[in-house]
C-alpha positions, 0 to 999 in steps of 0.5 A: 073757158079757155084752156090754161097754158100748157107751159109757163116760164119759171125761174128754172125754165119752161114748166109744164104743170099738167106733166110736172116737168121742165124743158131745158131747165137751167137749174136742177129740177126733179124731172127735165126734158132735154132738147139736145146736149149743148150746155145752155140746154142740157145741165147735170144734176136733175133728178130724172132726164128724158131725152133722145137716146143720143142726147142721153149718151152725149150728156154721159160723155160730157158730164159723166154717167152720173149726170142725173138720178135717172134717165129715160130715152124718148122712144115714140109718144109718151104720156106724162101726167095729163099731157102727151109728149113726143120728140121730133128731129131739130136738125141742129146736132146729133140727137137734137129734138123738138119737144111737142107737148099736147093736151086736148086740142092744144099743142106746144112745140119747143124747138130748142135750137134748130137748123134747116141746112142739111148735114150728114151729121144729124137728122133733118128738121121736121116741121110740126104743126102746133098752136104755140111754137117756141123758137130760138132767136140766135140770129134773129136779125134781118142782116143775117143771111148765111151763105151756103156751107159749100161756098165757105168750104170752097173758100177754106180749100182755096186758102189751103191751096194758096198757102201750102206751107201753112196749117189751117186751124179751124175753130169749131165747137166740140159737139155738132159744129166740128162734125158738121165742118168735117162732113162738109169738108168731105163733101167738098172733096177733101179726103186727106187726113183731118187733124183734131184737137184731143177735146174733140176725140170722144164726140167724134168717136161717138159720131162714127159709132153712130154710123156717121162717116167722118173719114180719116181723123188723126190727133193733132198731138204734141208728139207729132214732130216738127212744125213742118209736118203740119204744112198744108194740114187742116186742124179742127179745134175748139176756139179756146185752144187758139189762145193757148200754147197748143196753137204754137206747134203749127207752122204760121197757122191760118186762124179760121173760125166756123160760126154764123157770127163770122158774118159780123166782121168785128167779131172776127177781128176781135178773135184774131180770125184771118179766115172767117167761115160763116158756117152755122148750125142755127137758122138765119133770118130767112130760114127762121121766118120761113120756118115760122110760116111753114109751122104756122102757129097761132102764137110764137114764143121767143127765147135764146137770142134777139127778140125785138126784130122777130117780135116786130116781124110777127106783128107785121105778119099778124102773128101773136108773139111774146118774148120769154126773157128766161133767166139764165139763158145766154146767147149761145157762142155758136 
């Protein structure tokens, strides 16, 4: 008889009957295994959460110390019920992990979100051979070919040099993307202070406490002084800040946004972005398909994004695939 599936889609998310747990559930459950700290994967209110130590600490920063009834750090392989569980780096944000669930001869790997472009801000993706690979599909269209991040950083620095009287405001999400951009700026040769919005402070401080060098960071506060004080400055902020009066304190700001979606010019125009920066912490189409080929699963399950093109690609490659259509999983703003 064929072995029953290790994971099944349920309204709450992916459920493992043999281990009695959910992976990245969108509703409160008795036991949750969490891949990383972004809100479309990590929610508060579970009875117990198992995740990497860094993800647990990030969840506490974002949701408060009482975000779950109990918490347990994943350290080495674990036995939960009748299955073995292990966590493997995903390369997405600090603490992000793929979760491998194994029983008998079958292994399922839930990748969460993942990236293949190296960054000093988190551990690199680790390919894990498996029978079923559950993959995100955020940029699962052949049109998405993200340029090297160093090329986008060079464009930003060229703009700063060209407009020394203006501030450059870079929109980047507080967990992962902001620190990735800061680290890329340092690697690109920008050693001057980088000013950050207050919403980024605690997570940047946490990265520094984890040994990640982000250089000289300074608060972009209202008490700084005249607008001219920010001439030639680079300021990192959550994109939502640009729609508030906060952005008005800067001299004729160049609005930038660091996202894989900035490859779509209509999205840049909708956001009023003058300098779109195609910097992503997700795989683009070539990286996505190359990862599937490298992991070489017998079956691919697809979630978090566009499914049709990847389903078609798997069909053309002779790979079994299925869309999960998990309720409550939204396209990540990235």
